[in-house]
Structure formats: structure tokens, C-alpha cells
C-alpha positions in Angstrom: 241.9 99.6 171.8 239.8 101.2 168.8 240.8 104.5 170.3 244.7 104.0 170.4 244.2 102.2 167.0 242.4 105.3 165.5 244.6 107.4 167.3 247.6 106.0 165.4 246.4 105.6 162.5 245.3 109.9 161.9 249.4 110.4 162.9 252.4 109.5 161.0 254.1 107.5 162.9 255.5 104.2 161.3 254.7 102.0 164.4 251.8 101.3 167.0 252.8 99.5 170.3 250.2 98.5 173.3 251.1 98.2 176.9 248.9 99.0 179.6 249.1 101.9 182.2 250.6 100.2 184.8 253.7 98.8 182.6 258.2 100.2 182.6 258.7 100.3 178.6 262.2 100.1 178.1 262.6 102.6 175.5 266.1 101.7 174.4 265.1 98.7 173.9 261.6 98.6 172.2 264.0 101.7 169.6 266.4 98.4 169.3 264.1 95.7 168.1 261.8 97.7 166.4 264.9 98.1 164.6 265.5 94.6 163.6 262.1 94.9 161.2 262.0 96.1 158.2 259.6 99.6 158.4 257.5 99.0 155.6 256.7 95.0 156.4 253.7 93.1 158.1 254.4 92.4 161.5 253.0 91.5 164.7 255.0 91.2 167.7 254.2 90.7 171.0 254.4 87.6 173.7 251.9 84.7 173.6 250.6 84.4 177.1 249.4 80.5 176.2 251.6 78.3 174.5 249.5 77.6 171.8 246.7 79.2 169.7 243.7 80.3 170.9 240.7 78.2 170.2 237.6 80.3 169.9 234.3 80.3 168.1 232.9 83.2 164.9 230.4 84.5 164.5 228.3 83.2 161.1 225.4 84.3 159.9 222.4 82.7 160.2 223.4 82.2 164.6 226.1 79.5 163.1 229.5 79.0 164.2 232.9 78.0 163.0 235.8 76.9 165.2 239.2 79.0 165.0 242.2 79.1 166.0 244.9 82.0 165.8 248.2 83.2 167.9 247.6 86.1 170.0 250.3 88.6 172.0 248.3 89.2 175.1 247.6 92.8 175.7 249.5 92.5 179.0 252.8 91.9 177.9 253.1 94.8 175.5 252.4 94.4 171.5 253.4 95.8 168.1 252.3 96.6 164.6 253.9 98.2 161.9 251.7 100.7 160.1 252.0 98.9 157.4 249.2 96.2 159.0 248.1 98.4 160.7 246.3 99.6 157.1 246.2 96.4 156.1 243.7 96.3 159.9 241.3 98.9 159.2 238.4 97.2 157.5 237.9 94.9 161.0 240.0 97.8 163.1 238.6 101.1 162.0 235.9 103.4 164.0 233.0 100.6 165.3 234.6 98.1 162.8 236.7 96.3 166.1 234.0 96.3 168.7 232.6 94.4 166.0 235.0 92.2 165.2 235.5 91.3 168.7 231.9 90.9 169.0 232.7 88.2 166.1 234.2 85.7 168.6 233.1 87.1 171.8 237.1 87.7 173.0 238.9 90.9 174.2 240.8 93.3 172.2 244.1 91.9 172.6 242.3 88.0 171.4 240.5 90.2 168.4 244.0 91.9 167.4 245.3 88.3 166.6 242.1 87.0 165.4 242.8 90.4 163.0 246.3 89.7 162.3 246.3 86.4 161.8 242.5 84.9 160.2 241.5 87.6 158.2 245.4 88.8 157.4 246.7 85.4 157.2 249.6 86.7 158.6 251.4 85.9 161.9 252.5 87.1 164.5 256.1 87.9 166.0 256.7 85.2 169.5 259.4 87.8 171.3 260.3 86.9 174.8 261.1 90.7 175.6 258.2 91.7 176.7 257.2 90.4 180.0 253.5 90.5 181.9 252.6 90.4 185.1 252.0 86.5 185.7 255.4 85.6 184.9 258.3 85.3 187.4 260.7 87.8 186.2 262.8 87.4 189.3 264.2 84.6 187.7 266.2 86.9 184.2 269.4 87.5 185.0 271.0 90.9 185.6 273.0 90.5 182.2 269.6 90.5 179.7 267.7 92.8 181.8 268.1 95.8 180.0 267.7 93.7 176.9 264.2 93.3 177.7 260.8 96.3 175.8 259.0 95.5 179.1 258.7 95.1 182.4 255.1 95.0 185.1 255.5 93.7 188.5 255.3 90.4 190.2 254.1 88.6 193.1 255.8 85.9 194.9 253.6 83.9 197.5 255.5 83.0 200.7 254.6 79.3 202.3 251.5 80.6 204.2 249.6 81.9 200.8 250.7 86.5 201.7 251.5 88.0 198.7 254.5 89.7 198.4 254.9 92.1 195.3 258.0 93.2 193.8 258.1 96.6 191.3 259.1 96.2 188.6 262.6 96.7 187.3 263.8 100.3 187.0 266.6 101.0 184.2 
């Protein structure tokens, strides 16, 4: 995530959207979603994998810790950051600082983004239901809703004998 962030900051792009490399993106739906937000706004949008804020222990000086709670958009479902918000993240995300910040909470990169945005900057995550991770049963989507979804991945179904059937993502 650190390299993605730095590469984005060196560009003139308006949005940083992270998706895992084994995912499918619906560009039309993504552009439609992003156009609903002001370009000069502080936007952190994605889908949480939990139904509650994550709890972590922030490492403090003197080997002390403090419990913190925050929402984070799971990297498995993808998330987007506006340029303005990404610029504000620089003190904790640029260069080696991203990994240093991650070490403070001892959580992975997607959690670190949520920590920076919600705890360091005090900006709330926008929860979006159009990003989907491999943990969801995508077969529950109705055909009419499929073109509105931004991100897909494979889904797995278990048979009564415990076998796993993997279904490919829906192609648009």
C-alpha cells in the first residue's frame, strides 16, 4: 500500500482506488460512484468487513498501549481515497511512514488506512455496499443490481459434503 500511495501522490490523478489483483472492476459503476462526491472533498469510501469498528492497541512511548476503535474498508473489497484526503494523510503515509504507522497498531495495510483517516485525521469512512469481497455470497445479488456494483471477486459455495465450488465473478 505504501508504494501505491507514493505512486498516486506523484501523479495528477484525483482518486486512489485500491483493488486486489484478483478482482474485477466495473469501470462505469466506479466512475458513476466517484462522480457523486465533490472532487475537493475528504472521501474515504469502501466496504467494511466487520459490522462494528475494529479495536486495536496503539503503541505509545514507554512501551504503553491505548485501545483505539475505528472503521476500515477491507482491501479485499476495495476502497477509494480522494486526492485531498490522500494529501492530508502524508504525515503518516508517505515514504517509510506508512509502514511505521502500521507498526504502531500492528495491523495490515487496509486497517492502517482506516486508522490514519479516522483516528489521525478524524474523518469518517463512507460505507458503500457496491464493493464486494470474496467473503460474500455474490450469488445473492439480483441480476438488476449487478451493473451497479463496482467490484467483484470469485465466490465460494460449500456443498453438503464440504466440497468447495468456486464461481467466477460476474463479467460485465
